[in-house]
mmCIF file of the N, C-alpha and C atoms, coordinates in Angstrom:
data_MODEL
# 
_entry.id   MODEL 
# 
loop_
_atom_site.group_PDB 
_atom_site.id 
_atom_site.type_symbol 
_atom_site.label_atom_id 
_atom_site.label_alt_id 
_atom_site.label_comp_id 
_atom_site.label_asym_id 
_atom_site.label_entity_id 
_atom_site.label_seq_id 
_atom_site.pdbx_PDB_ins_code 
_atom_site.Cartn_x 
_atom_site.Cartn_y 
_atom_site.Cartn_z 
_atom_site.occupancy 
_atom_site.B_iso_or_equiv 
_atom_site.pdbx_formal_charge 
_atom_site.auth_seq_id 
_atom_site.auth_comp_id 
_atom_site.auth_asym_id 
_atom_site.auth_atom_id 
_atom_site.pdbx_PDB_model_num 
ATOM 1   N N  . MET A 1 1  ? 0.747  -1.166 0.137   1.00 0.00 ? 1  MET A N  1 
ATOM 2   C CA . MET A 1 1  ? 0.121  0.238  0.144   1.00 0.00 ? 1  MET A CA 1 
ATOM 3   C C  . MET A 1 1  ? 0.847  1.297  0.170   1.00 0.00 ? 1  MET A C  1 
ATOM 4   N N  . LEU A 1 2  ? 2.122  0.994  1.067   1.00 0.00 ? 2  LEU A N  1 
ATOM 5   C CA . LEU A 1 2  ? 3.108  2.364  1.064   1.00 0.00 ? 2  LEU A CA 1 
ATOM 6   C C  . LEU A 1 2  ? 3.668  2.850  -0.379  1.00 0.00 ? 2  LEU A C  1 
ATOM 7   N N  . TYR A 1 3  ? 4.084  1.403  -1.178  1.00 0.00 ? 3  TYR A N  1 
ATOM 8   C CA . TYR A 1 3  ? 4.580  1.941  -2.095  1.00 0.00 ? 3  TYR A CA 1 
ATOM 9   C C  . TYR A 1 3  ? 3.850  2.259  -3.435  1.00 0.00 ? 3  TYR A C  1 
ATOM 10  N N  . THR A 1 4  ? 2.531  1.770  -3.328  1.00 0.00 ? 4  THR A N  1 
ATOM 11  C CA . THR A 1 4  ? 1.684  2.519  -4.233  1.00 0.00 ? 4  THR A CA 1 
ATOM 12  C C  . THR A 1 4  ? 1.490  3.999  -4.314  1.00 0.00 ? 4  THR A C  1 
ATOM 13  N N  . LEU A 1 5  ? 0.953  4.149  -2.850  1.00 0.00 ? 5  LEU A N  1 
ATOM 14  C CA . LEU A 1 5  ? 1.258  5.702  -2.710  1.00 0.00 ? 5  LEU A CA 1 
ATOM 15  C C  . LEU A 1 5  ? 2.328  6.595  -2.866  1.00 0.00 ? 5  LEU A C  1 
ATOM 16  N N  . LEU A 1 6  ? 3.500  6.059  -3.009  1.00 0.00 ? 6  LEU A N  1 
ATOM 17  C CA . LEU A 1 6  ? 4.658  6.453  -3.139  1.00 0.00 ? 6  LEU A CA 1 
ATOM 18  C C  . LEU A 1 6  ? 4.741  6.683  -5.110  1.00 0.00 ? 6  LEU A C  1 
ATOM 19  N N  . CYS A 1 7  ? 4.329  5.598  -5.291  1.00 0.00 ? 7  CYS A N  1 
ATOM 20  C CA . CYS A 1 7  ? 4.526  5.807  -7.041  1.00 0.00 ? 7  CYS A CA 1 
ATOM 21  C C  . CYS A 1 7  ? 3.599  6.666  -7.619  1.00 0.00 ? 7  CYS A C  1 
ATOM 22  N N  . VAL A 1 8  ? 2.434  7.023  -6.868  1.00 0.00 ? 8  VAL A N  1 
ATOM 23  C CA . VAL A 1 8  ? 0.892  7.474  -7.109  1.00 0.00 ? 8  VAL A CA 1 
ATOM 24  C C  . VAL A 1 8  ? 1.751  9.249  -6.965  1.00 0.00 ? 8  VAL A C  1 
ATOM 25  N N  . LEU A 1 9  ? 2.530  9.451  -5.909  1.00 0.00 ? 9  LEU A N  1 
ATOM 26  C CA . LEU A 1 9  ? 3.171  10.630 -5.641  1.00 0.00 ? 9  LEU A CA 1 
ATOM 27  C C  . LEU A 1 9  ? 4.430  11.272 -6.342  1.00 0.00 ? 9  LEU A C  1 
ATOM 28  N N  . ILE A 1 10 ? 5.034  10.128 -6.601  1.00 0.00 ? 10 ILE A N  1 
ATOM 29  C CA . ILE A 1 10 ? 6.089  10.288 -7.557  1.00 0.00 ? 10 ILE A CA 1 
ATOM 30  C C  . ILE A 1 10 ? 5.457  10.888 -9.064  1.00 0.00 ? 10 ILE A C  1 
ATOM 31  N N  . VAL A 1 11 ? 4.509  10.098 -9.709  1.00 0.00 ? 11 VAL A N  1 
ATOM 32  C CA . VAL A 1 11 ? 4.083  10.146 -10.713 1.00 0.00 ? 11 VAL A CA 1 
ATOM 33  C C  . VAL A 1 11 ? 3.057  11.431 -10.953 1.00 0.00 ? 11 VAL A C  1 
ATOM 34  N N  . ALA A 1 12 ? 2.611  12.139 -9.935  1.00 0.00 ? 12 ALA A N  1 
ATOM 35  C CA . ALA A 1 12 ? 1.951  13.112 -9.645  1.00 0.00 ? 12 ALA A CA 1 
ATOM 36  C C  . ALA A 1 12 ? 3.198  14.109 -9.769  1.00 0.00 ? 12 ALA A C  1 
ATOM 37  N N  . ILE A 1 13 ? 4.142  13.962 -8.935  1.00 0.00 ? 13 ILE A N  1 
ATOM 38  C CA . ILE A 1 13 ? 5.245  15.330 -9.333  1.00 0.00 ? 13 ILE A CA 1 
ATOM 39  C C  . ILE A 1 13 ? 5.564  15.196 -10.480 1.00 0.00 ? 13 ILE A C  1 
ATOM 40  N N  . LEU A 1 14 ? 6.202  14.359 -11.085 1.00 0.00 ? 14 LEU A N  1 
ATOM 41  C CA . LEU A 1 14 ? 6.628  14.205 -12.405 1.00 0.00 ? 14 LEU A CA 1 
ATOM 42  C C  . LEU A 1 14 ? 5.550  14.869 -13.418 1.00 0.00 ? 14 LEU A C  1 
ATOM 43  N N  . ALA A 1 15 ? 4.325  14.614 -13.330 1.00 0.00 ? 15 ALA A N  1 
ATOM 44  C CA . ALA A 1 15 ? 3.409  15.551 -13.773 1.00 0.00 ? 15 ALA A CA 1 
ATOM 45  C C  . ALA A 1 15 ? 3.776  16.575 -14.105 1.00 0.00 ? 15 ALA A C  1 
ATOM 46  N N  . ALA A 1 16 ? 3.182  16.964 -12.660 1.00 0.00 ? 16 ALA A N  1 
ATOM 47  C CA . ALA A 1 16 ? 3.292  18.646 -12.573 1.00 0.00 ? 16 ALA A CA 1 
ATOM 48  C C  . ALA A 1 16 ? 4.237  19.330 -12.845 1.00 0.00 ? 16 ALA A C  1 
ATOM 49  N N  . GLY A 1 17 ? 5.775  18.769 -12.516 1.00 0.00 ? 17 GLY A N  1 
ATOM 50  C CA . GLY A 1 17 ? 6.937  18.949 -13.575 1.00 0.00 ? 17 GLY A CA 1 
ATOM 51  C C  . GLY A 1 17 ? 6.731  19.512 -14.891 1.00 0.00 ? 17 GLY A C  1 
ATOM 52  N N  . SER A 1 18 ? 6.390  18.130 -15.643 1.00 0.00 ? 18 SER A N  1 
ATOM 53  C CA . SER A 1 18 ? 6.361  18.381 -17.029 1.00 0.00 ? 18 SER A CA 1 
ATOM 54  C C  . SER A 1 18 ? 5.205  19.644 -17.266 1.00 0.00 ? 18 SER A C  1 
ATOM 55  N N  . TYR A 1 19 ? 4.342  19.230 -16.861 1.00 0.00 ? 19 TYR A N  1 
ATOM 56  C CA . TYR A 1 19 ? 3.181  20.470 -17.017 1.00 0.00 ? 19 TYR A CA 1 
ATOM 57  C C  . TYR A 1 19 ? 3.958  21.836 -16.815 1.00 0.00 ? 19 TYR A C  1 
ATOM 58  N N  . TYR A 1 20 ? 4.917  22.260 -15.732 1.00 0.00 ? 20 TYR A N  1 
ATOM 59  C CA . TYR A 1 20 ? 5.304  23.293 -15.473 1.00 0.00 ? 20 TYR A CA 1 
ATOM 60  C C  . TYR A 1 20 ? 6.421  23.507 -16.504 1.00 0.00 ? 20 TYR A C  1 
ATOM 61  N N  . ALA A 1 21 ? 7.184  22.745 -16.715 1.00 0.00 ? 21 ALA A N  1 
ATOM 62  C CA . ALA A 1 21 ? 8.326  22.768 -18.029 1.00 0.00 ? 21 ALA A CA 1 
ATOM 63  C C  . ALA A 1 21 ? 7.777  23.413 -19.665 1.00 0.00 ? 21 ALA A C  1 
ATOM 64  N N  . ALA A 1 22 ? 6.439  22.439 -20.024 1.00 0.00 ? 22 ALA A N  1 
ATOM 65  C CA . ALA A 1 22 ? 5.849  22.564 -21.284 1.00 0.00 ? 22 ALA A CA 1 
ATOM 66  C C  . ALA A 1 22 ? 5.338  23.642 -21.201 1.00 0.00 ? 22 ALA A C  1 
ATOM 67  N N  . HIS A 1 23 ? 5.018  24.256 -19.774 1.00 0.00 ? 23 HIS A N  1 
ATOM 68  C CA . HIS A 1 23 ? 4.288  25.771 -19.521 1.00 0.00 ? 23 HIS A CA 1 
ATOM 69  C C  . HIS A 1 23 ? 4.853  26.901 -19.954 1.00 0.00 ? 23 HIS A C  1 
ATOM 70  N N  . ASN A 1 24 ? 5.962  26.569 -19.501 1.00 0.00 ? 24 ASN A N  1 
ATOM 71  C CA . ASN A 1 24 ? 7.083  27.730 -19.223 1.00 0.00 ? 24 ASN A CA 1 
ATOM 72  C C  . ASN A 1 24 ? 7.690  27.208 -20.908 1.00 0.00 ? 24 ASN A C  1 
ATOM 73  N N  . ILE A 1 25 ? 7.963  26.531 -21.839 1.00 0.00 ? 25 ILE A N  1 
ATOM 74  C CA . ILE A 1 25 ? 8.518  26.427 -22.883 1.00 0.00 ? 25 ILE A CA 1 
ATOM 75  C C  . ILE A 1 25 ? 7.585  27.267 -24.116 1.00 0.00 ? 25 ILE A C  1 
ATOM 76  N N  . ALA A 1 26 ? 6.363  27.161 -23.567 1.00 0.00 ? 26 ALA A N  1 
ATOM 77  C CA . ALA A 1 26 ? 5.218  27.699 -24.555 1.00 0.00 ? 26 ALA A CA 1 
ATOM 78  C C  . ALA A 1 26 ? 5.432  29.309 -24.580 1.00 0.00 ? 26 ALA A C  1 
ATOM 79  N N  . THR A 1 27 ? 5.543  29.826 -23.390 1.00 0.00 ? 27 THR A N  1 
ATOM 80  C CA . THR A 1 27 ? 5.678  31.442 -23.006 1.00 0.00 ? 27 THR A CA 1 
ATOM 81  C C  . THR A 1 27 ? 7.009  31.536 -23.417 1.00 0.00 ? 27 THR A C  1 
ATOM 82  N N  . LEU A 1 28 ? 7.874  30.977 -23.302 1.00 0.00 ? 28 LEU A N  1 
ATOM 83  C CA . LEU A 1 28 ? 9.438  31.345 -23.646 1.00 0.00 ? 28 LEU A CA 1 
ATOM 84  C C  . LEU A 1 28 ? 9.352  31.442 -25.180 1.00 0.00 ? 28 LEU A C  1 
ATOM 85  N N  . ARG A 1 29 ? 8.609  30.703 -25.840 1.00 0.00 ? 29 ARG A N  1 
ATOM 86  C CA . ARG A 1 29 ? 8.650  30.454 -27.265 1.00 0.00 ? 29 ARG A CA 1 
ATOM 87  C C  . ARG A 1 29 ? 7.775  31.904 -27.666 1.00 0.00 ? 29 ARG A C  1 
ATOM 88  N N  . LEU A 1 30 ? 6.620  31.959 -26.993 1.00 0.00 ? 30 LEU A N  1 
ATOM 89  C CA . LEU A 1 30 ? 5.879  33.093 -27.411 1.00 0.00 ? 30 LEU A CA 1 
ATOM 90  C C  . LEU A 1 30 ? 6.359  34.610 -27.432 1.00 0.00 ? 30 LEU A C  1 
ATOM 91  N N  . ASN A 1 31 ? 7.447  34.436 -26.284 1.00 0.00 ? 31 ASN A N  1 
ATOM 92  C CA . ASN A 1 31 ? 8.162  35.761 -25.804 1.00 0.00 ? 31 ASN A CA 1 
ATOM 93  C C  . ASN A 1 31 ? 9.551  36.027 -26.820 1.00 0.00 ? 31 ASN A C  1 
ATOM 94  N N  . HIS A 1 32 ? 10.076 35.011 -27.235 1.00 0.00 ? 32 HIS A N  1 
ATOM 95  C CA . HIS A 1 32 ? 10.856 35.018 -28.483 1.00 0.00 ? 32 HIS A CA 1 
ATOM 96  C C  . HIS A 1 32 ? 10.484 35.498 -29.823 1.00 0.00 ? 32 HIS A C  1 
ATOM 97  N N  . LYS A 1 33 ? 9.426  34.934 -30.060 1.00 0.00 ? 33 LYS A N  1 
ATOM 98  C CA . LYS A 1 33 ? 8.708  35.457 -31.381 1.00 0.00 ? 33 LYS A CA 1 
ATOM 99  C C  . LYS A 1 33 ? 8.256  36.662 -30.984 1.00 0.00 ? 33 LYS A C  1 
ATOM 100 N N  . THR A 1 34 ? 7.674  37.270 -30.079 1.00 0.00 ? 34 THR A N  1 
ATOM 101 C CA . THR A 1 34 ? 7.552  39.081 -30.191 1.00 0.00 ? 34 THR A CA 1 
ATOM 102 C C  . THR A 1 34 ? 8.480  39.382 -29.833 1.00 0.00 ? 34 THR A C  1 
ATOM 103 N N  . LEU A 1 35 ? 9.516  39.150 -29.080 1.00 0.00 ? 35 LEU A N  1 
ATOM 104 C CA . LEU A 1 35 ? 10.971 39.963 -29.307 1.00 0.00 ? 35 LEU A CA 1 
ATOM 105 C C  . LEU A 1 35 ? 11.498 40.278 -30.518 1.00 0.00 ? 35 LEU A C  1 
ATOM 106 N N  . THR A 1 36 ? 11.300 38.715 -31.340 1.00 0.00 ? 36 THR A N  1 
ATOM 107 C CA . THR A 1 36 ? 11.815 38.913 -32.585 1.00 0.00 ? 36 THR A CA 1 
ATOM 108 C C  . THR A 1 36 ? 11.426 39.797 -33.494 1.00 0.00 ? 36 THR A C  1 
ATOM 109 N N  . ASP A 1 37 ? 9.773  39.585 -33.301 1.00 0.00 ? 37 ASP A N  1 
ATOM 110 C CA . ASP A 1 37 ? 9.178  41.244 -34.067 1.00 0.00 ? 37 ASP A CA 1 
ATOM 111 C C  . ASP A 1 37 ? 9.601  42.200 -34.034 1.00 0.00 ? 37 ASP A C  1 
ATOM 112 N N  . GLU A 1 38 ? 9.712  42.768 -32.731 1.00 0.00 ? 38 GLU A N  1 
ATOM 113 C CA . GLU A 1 38 ? 9.700  43.687 -31.920 1.00 0.00 ? 38 GLU A CA 1 
ATOM 114 C C  . GLU A 1 38 ? 11.445 44.151 -32.508 1.00 0.00 ? 38 GLU A C  1 
ATOM 115 N N  . HIS A 1 39 ? 12.242 43.457 -32.673 1.00 0.00 ? 39 HIS A N  1 
ATOM 116 C CA . HIS A 1 39 ? 13.476 43.546 -32.913 1.00 0.00 ? 39 HIS A CA 1 
ATOM 117 C C  . HIS A 1 39 ? 13.506 43.979 -34.421 1.00 0.00 ? 39 HIS A C  1 
ATOM 118 N N  . ASN A 1 40 ? 12.532 43.603 -35.226 1.00 0.00 ? 40 ASN A N  1 
ATOM 119 C CA . ASN A 1 40 ? 12.983 43.577 -36.577 1.00 0.00 ? 40 ASN A CA 1 
ATOM 120 C C  . ASN A 1 40 ? 12.284 44.814 -36.856 1.00 0.00 ? 40 ASN A C  1 
ATOM 121 N N  . ARG A 1 41 ? 11.264 45.343 -36.294 1.00 0.00 ? 41 ARG A N  1 
ATOM 122 C CA . ARG A 1 41 ? 10.301 46.858 -36.585 1.00 0.00 ? 41 ARG A CA 1 
ATOM 123 C C  . ARG A 1 41 ? 11.395 47.897 -36.329 1.00 0.00 ? 41 ARG A C  1 
ATOM 124 N N  . ALA A 1 42 ? 12.112 47.383 -35.034 1.00 0.00 ? 42 ALA A N  1 
ATOM 125 C CA . ALA A 1 42 ? 12.907 48.338 -34.547 1.00 0.00 ? 42 ALA A CA 1 
ATOM 126 C C  . ALA A 1 42 ? 14.119 48.644 -35.154 1.00 0.00 ? 42 ALA A C  1 
ATOM 127 N N  . VAL A 1 43 ? 14.659 47.274 -36.203 1.00 0.00 ? 43 VAL A N  1 
ATOM 128 C CA . VAL A 1 43 ? 15.985 47.654 -37.225 1.00 0.00 ? 43 VAL A CA 1 
ATOM 129 C C  . VAL A 1 43 ? 15.213 48.436 -38.598 1.00 0.00 ? 43 VAL A C  1 
ATOM 130 N N  . GLU A 1 44 ? 13.802 48.086 -39.072 1.00 0.00 ? 44 GLU A N  1 
ATOM 131 C CA . GLU A 1 44 ? 13.340 48.790 -40.047 1.00 0.00 ? 44 GLU A CA 1 
ATOM 132 C C  . GLU A 1 44 ? 13.294 50.175 -39.577 1.00 0.00 ? 44 GLU A C  1 
ATOM 133 N N  . TYR A 1 45 ? 12.948 50.332 -37.996 1.00 0.00 ? 45 TYR A N  1 
ATOM 134 C CA . TYR A 1 45 ? 12.898 52.003 -38.233 1.00 0.00 ? 45 TYR A CA 1 
ATOM 135 C C  . TYR A 1 45 ? 14.070 52.842 -38.049 1.00 0.00 ? 45 TYR A C  1 
ATOM 136 N N  . ILE A 1 46 ? 14.922 52.071 -37.418 1.00 0.00 ? 46 ILE A N  1 
ATOM 137 C CA . ILE A 1 46 ? 16.233 52.746 -37.398 1.00 0.00 ? 46 ILE A CA 1 
ATOM 138 C C  . ILE A 1 46 ? 16.945 52.799 -38.748 1.00 0.00 ? 46 ILE A C  1 
ATOM 139 N N  . GLN A 1 47 ? 16.470 52.030 -39.891 1.00 0.00 ? 47 GLN A N  1 
ATOM 140 C CA . GLN A 1 47 ? 17.149 52.301 -40.683 1.00 0.00 ? 47 GLN A CA 1 
ATOM 141 C C  . GLN A 1 47 ? 16.194 53.460 -41.874 1.00 0.00 ? 47 GLN A C  1 
ATOM 142 N N  . GLN A 1 48 ? 14.710 53.592 -41.415 1.00 0.00 ? 48 GLN A N  1 
ATOM 143 C CA . GLN A 1 48 ? 14.129 54.364 -42.128 1.00 0.00 ? 48 GLN A CA 1 
ATOM 144 C C  . GLN A 1 48 ? 14.808 56.316 -41.677 1.00 0.00 ? 48 GLN A C  1 
ATOM 145 N N  . LEU A 1 49 ? 15.404 56.098 -40.024 1.00 0.00 ? 49 LEU A N  1 
ATOM 146 C CA . LEU A 1 49 ? 15.368 57.218 -39.710 1.00 0.00 ? 49 LEU A CA 1 
ATOM 147 C C  . LEU A 1 49 ? 16.900 57.190 -40.204 1.00 0.00 ? 49 LEU A C  1 
ATOM 148 N N  . GLU A 1 50 ? 17.789 56.564 -40.733 1.00 0.00 ? 50 GLU A N  1 
ATOM 149 C CA . GLU A 1 50 ? 18.988 56.684 -40.999 1.00 0.00 ? 50 GLU A CA 1 
ATOM 150 C C  . GLU A 1 50 ? 18.597 57.231 -42.381 1.00 0.00 ? 50 GLU A C  1 
ATOM 151 N N  . ASP A 1 51 ? 18.136 56.740 -43.262 1.00 0.00 ? 51 ASP A N  1 
ATOM 152 C CA . ASP A 1 51 ? 17.500 57.310 -44.496 1.00 0.00 ? 51 ASP A CA 1 
ATOM 153 C C  . ASP A 1 51 ? 16.924 58.839 -44.491 1.00 0.00 ? 51 ASP A C  1 
ATOM 154 N N  . ASP A 1 52 ? 16.386 58.881 -43.356 1.00 0.00 ? 52 ASP A N  1 
ATOM 155 C CA . ASP A 1 52 ? 15.849 60.459 -43.270 1.00 0.00 ? 52 ASP A CA 1 
ATOM 156 C C  . ASP A 1 52 ? 16.993 61.492 -43.044 1.00 0.00 ? 52 ASP A C  1 
ATOM 157 N N  . ILE A 1 53 ? 18.403 61.007 -41.966 1.00 0.00 ? 53 ILE A N  1 
ATOM 158 C CA . ILE A 1 53 ? 19.053 61.598 -41.704 1.00 0.00 ? 53 ILE A CA 1 
ATOM 159 C C  . ILE A 1 53 ? 19.934 61.737 -43.032 1.00 0.00 ? 53 ILE A C  1 
ATOM 160 N N  . LYS A 1 54 ? 20.164 61.057 -43.782 1.00 0.00 ? 54 LYS A N  1 
ATOM 161 C CA . LYS A 1 54 ? 20.804 60.982 -44.892 1.00 0.00 ? 54 LYS A CA 1 
ATOM 162 C C  . LYS A 1 54 ? 20.421 62.093 -45.687 1.00 0.00 ? 54 LYS A C  1 
ATOM 163 N N  . GLN A 1 55 ? 19.097 62.199 -46.378 1.00 0.00 ? 55 GLN A N  1 
ATOM 164 C CA . GLN A 1 55 ? 18.427 62.772 -46.734 1.00 0.00 ? 55 GLN A CA 1 
ATOM 165 C C  . GLN A 1 55 ? 18.184 64.171 -46.582 1.00 0.00 ? 55 GLN A C  1 
ATOM 166 N N  . LEU A 1 56 ? 18.300 64.574 -45.116 1.00 0.00 ? 56 LEU A N  1 
ATOM 167 C CA . LEU A 1 56 ? 18.320 65.968 -44.596 1.00 0.00 ? 56 LEU A CA 1 
ATOM 168 C C  . LEU A 1 56 ? 20.243 66.435 -44.724 1.00 0.00 ? 56 LEU A C  1 
ATOM 169 N N  . VAL A 1 57 ? 20.901 65.744 -44.416 1.00 0.00 ? 57 VAL A N  1 
ATOM 170 C CA . VAL A 1 57 ? 22.213 66.251 -44.493 1.00 0.00 ? 57 VAL A CA 1 
ATOM 171 C C  . VAL A 1 57 ? 22.428 66.462 -45.649 1.00 0.00 ? 57 VAL A C  1 
ATOM 172 N N  . PHE A 1 58 ? 21.950 65.703 -46.956 1.00 0.00 ? 58 PHE A N  1 
ATOM 173 C CA . PHE A 1 58 ? 22.194 65.860 -48.516 1.00 0.00 ? 58 PHE A CA 1 
ATOM 174 C C  . PHE A 1 58 ? 21.350 67.559 -48.750 1.00 0.00 ? 58 PHE A C  1 
ATOM 175 N N  . GLU A 1 59 ? 20.426 67.684 -48.273 1.00 0.00 ? 59 GLU A N  1 
ATOM 176 C CA . GLU A 1 59 ? 19.398 68.816 -48.571 1.00 0.00 ? 59 GLU A CA 1 
ATOM 177 C C  . GLU A 1 59 ? 20.282 70.047 -47.900 1.00 0.00 ? 59 GLU A C  1 
ATOM 178 N N  . ARG A 1 60 ? 21.133 70.214 -46.554 1.00 0.00 ? 60 ARG A N  1 
ATOM 179 C CA . ARG A 1 60 ? 21.647 70.821 -45.956 1.00 0.00 ? 60 ARG A CA 1 
ATOM 180 C C  . ARG A 1 60 ? 22.869 71.341 -46.757 1.00 0.00 ? 60 ARG A C  1 
ATOM 181 N N  . ASP A 1 61 ? 23.336 70.281 -47.115 1.00 0.00 ? 61 ASP A N  1 
ATOM 182 C CA . ASP A 1 61 ? 24.636 70.526 -47.935 1.00 0.00 ? 61 ASP A CA 1 
ATOM 183 C C  . ASP A 1 61 ? 24.600 71.259 -49.370 1.00 0.00 ? 61 ASP A C  1 
ATOM 184 N N  . GLN A 1 62 ? 23.175 70.960 -49.753 1.00 0.00 ? 62 GLN A N  1 
ATOM 185 C CA . GLN A 1 62 ? 23.009 71.295 -51.206 1.00 0.00 ? 62 GLN A CA 1 
ATOM 186 C C  . GLN A 1 62 ? 22.692 72.760 -50.801 1.00 0.00 ? 62 GLN A C  1 
ATOM 187 N N  . GLY A 1 63 ? 21.678 73.206 -49.594 1.00 0.00 ? 63 GLY A N  1 
ATOM 188 C CA . GLY A 1 63 ? 21.503 74.647 -49.557 1.00 0.00 ? 63 GLY A CA 1 
ATOM 189 C C  . GLY A 1 63 ? 23.064 75.291 -49.178 1.00 0.00 ? 63 GLY A C  1 
ATOM 190 N N  . GLN A 1 64 ? 23.679 74.747 -48.373 1.00 0.00 ? 64 GLN A N  1 
ATOM 191 C CA . GLN A 1 64 ? 24.855 75.529 -48.057 1.00 0.00 ? 64 GLN A CA 1 
ATOM 192 C C  . GLN A 1 64 ? 25.644 75.853 -49.472 1.00 0.00 ? 64 GLN A C  1 
ATOM 193 N N  . SER A 1 65 ? 25.770 74.834 -50.154 1.00 0.00 ? 65 SER A N  1 
ATOM 194 C CA . SER A 1 65 ? 26.673 75.036 -51.303 1.00 0.00 ? 65 SER A CA 1 
ATOM 195 C C  . SER A 1 65 ? 26.102 76.140 -52.225 1.00 0.00 ? 65 SER A C  1 
ATOM 196 N N  . GLN A 1 66 ? 24.289 76.458 -52.275 1.00 0.00 ? 66 GLN A N  1 
ATOM 197 C CA . GLN A 1 66 ? 24.127 77.061 -53.029 1.00 0.00 ? 66 GLN A CA 1 
ATOM 198 C C  . GLN A 1 66 ? 24.292 78.806 -52.261 1.00 0.00 ? 66 GLN A C  1 
ATOM 199 N N  . THR A 1 67 ? 24.139 79.034 -51.087 1.00 0.00 ? 67 THR A N  1 
ATOM 200 C CA . THR A 1 67 ? 24.530 79.813 -49.886 1.00 0.00 ? 67 THR A CA 1 
ATOM 201 C C  . THR A 1 67 ? 25.961 80.489 -50.340 1.00 0.00 ? 67 THR A C  1 
ATOM 202 N N  . ALA A 1 68 ? 27.061 79.734 -50.370 1.00 0.00 ? 68 ALA A N  1 
ATOM 203 C CA . ALA A 1 68 ? 28.507 79.740 -50.518 1.00 0.00 ? 68 ALA A CA 1 
ATOM 204 C C  . ALA A 1 68 ? 28.635 79.965 -52.283 1.00 0.00 ? 68 ALA A C  1 
ATOM 205 N N  . GLU A 1 69 ? 27.791 79.763 -53.033 1.00 0.00 ? 69 GLU A N  1 
ATOM 206 C CA . GLU A 1 69 ? 27.614 79.943 -54.113 1.00 0.00 ? 69 GLU A CA 1 
ATOM 207 C C  . GLU A 1 69 ? 27.432 81.529 -54.794 1.00 0.00 ? 69 GLU A C  1 
ATOM 208 N N  . GLU A 1 70 ? 26.532 81.772 -53.742 1.00 0.00 ? 70 GLU A N  1 
ATOM 209 C CA . GLU A 1 70 ? 25.911 83.007 -53.926 1.00 0.00 ? 70 GLU A CA 1 
ATOM 210 C C  . GLU A 1 70 ? 26.688 83.920 -53.368 1.00 0.00 ? 70 GLU A C  1 
ATOM 211 N N  . THR A 1 71 ? 27.312 83.739 -52.185 1.00 0.00 ? 71 THR A N  1 
ATOM 212 C CA . THR A 1 71 ? 28.238 84.758 -51.251 1.00 0.00 ? 71 THR A CA 1 
ATOM 213 C C  . THR A 1 71 ? 29.608 85.000 -52.164 1.00 0.00 ? 71 THR A C  1 
ATOM 214 N N  . GLN A 1 72 ? 30.077 84.182 -53.214 1.00 0.00 ? 72 GLN A N  1 
ATOM 215 C CA . GLN A 1 72 ? 31.438 84.418 -53.646 1.00 0.00 ? 72 GLN A CA 1 
ATOM 216 C C  . GLN A 1 72 ? 31.027 85.382 -55.409 1.00 0.00 ? 72 GLN A C  1 
ATOM 217 N N  . ARG A 1 73 ? 30.139 85.966 -55.207 1.00 0.00 ? 73 ARG A N  1 
ATOM 218 C CA . ARG A 1 73 ? 30.212 86.703 -56.577 1.00 0.00 ? 73 ARG A CA 1 
ATOM 219 C C  . ARG A 1 73 ? 31.471 87.744 -56.279 1.00 0.00 ? 73 ARG A C  1 
ATOM 220 N N  . SER A 1 74 ? 31.733 88.153 -57.299 1.00 0.00 ? 74 SER A N  1 
ATOM 221 C CA . SER A 1 74 ? 32.376 89.279 -57.162 1.00 0.00 ? 74 SER A CA 1 
ATOM 222 C C  . SER A 1 74 ? 32.288 90.533 -57.795 1.00 0.00 ? 74 SER A C  1 
ATOM 223 N N  . GLY A 1 75 ? 30.985 90.676 -58.088 1.00 0.00 ? 75 GLY A N  1 
ATOM 224 C CA . GLY A 1 75 ? 30.262 92.440 -58.432 1.00 0.00 ? 75 GLY A CA 1 
ATOM 225 C C  . GLY A 1 75 ? 30.260 92.511 -59.656 1.00 0.00 ? 75 GLY A C  1 
ATOM 226 N N  . TRP A 1 76 ? 31.186 91.539 -60.730 1.00 0.00 ? 76 TRP A N  1 
ATOM 227 C CA . TRP A 1 76 ? 30.874 91.843 -62.160 1.00 0.00 ? 76 TRP A CA 1 
ATOM 228 C C  . TRP A 1 76 ? 29.439 91.459 -62.254 1.00 0.00 ? 76 TRP A C  1 
ATOM 229 N N  . GLU A 1 77 ? 28.677 90.974 -61.658 1.00 0.00 ? 77 GLU A N  1 
ATOM 230 C CA . GLU A 1 77 ? 27.281 90.701 -62.186 1.00 0.00 ? 77 GLU A CA 1 
ATOM 231 C C  . GLU A 1 77 ? 26.727 92.130 -62.469 1.00 0.00 ? 77 GLU A C  1 
ATOM 232 N N  . ASN A 1 78 ? 26.875 93.172 -61.682 1.00 0.00 ? 78 ASN A N  1 
ATOM 233 C CA . ASN A 1 78 ? 26.409 94.565 -61.570 1.00 0.00 ? 78 ASN A CA 1 
ATOM 234 C C  . ASN A 1 78 ? 26.308 95.149 -63.259 1.00 0.00 ? 78 ASN A C  1 
ATOM 235 N N  . PHE A 1 79 ? 27.539 94.905 -63.840 1.00 0.00 ? 79 PHE A N  1 
ATOM 236 C CA . PHE A 1 79 ? 27.752 95.765 -64.936 1.00 0.00 ? 79 PHE A CA 1 
ATOM 237 C C  . PHE A 1 79 ? 26.900 95.141 -66.375 1.00 0.00 ? 79 PHE A C  1 
ATOM 238 N N  . ARG A 1 80 ? 26.564 93.660 -65.739 1.00 0.00 ? 80 ARG A N  1 
ATOM 239 C CA . ARG A 1 80 ? 25.970 93.419 -67.250 1.00 0.00 ? 80 ARG A CA 1 
ATOM 240 C C  . ARG A 1 80 ? 24.479 93.990 -67.854 1.00 0.00 ? 80 ARG A C  1 
# 
């Protein structure tokens, strides 16, 4: 009788441990998928920001070069 109860207790402990492990594995997989998706969205967003920065730097440089060309006139334009 004692041997049977001990076996049932061991089986119950193993079943509870298996359920707990399966639950944790499912949770970890879901968390991994969520974090992977967030990481991919963050990488895309960072790439978009880098492209925006490159475009703004290009526009700034274009504006500065046009300003520099306008300020380098020698005055001969007034005699035309």
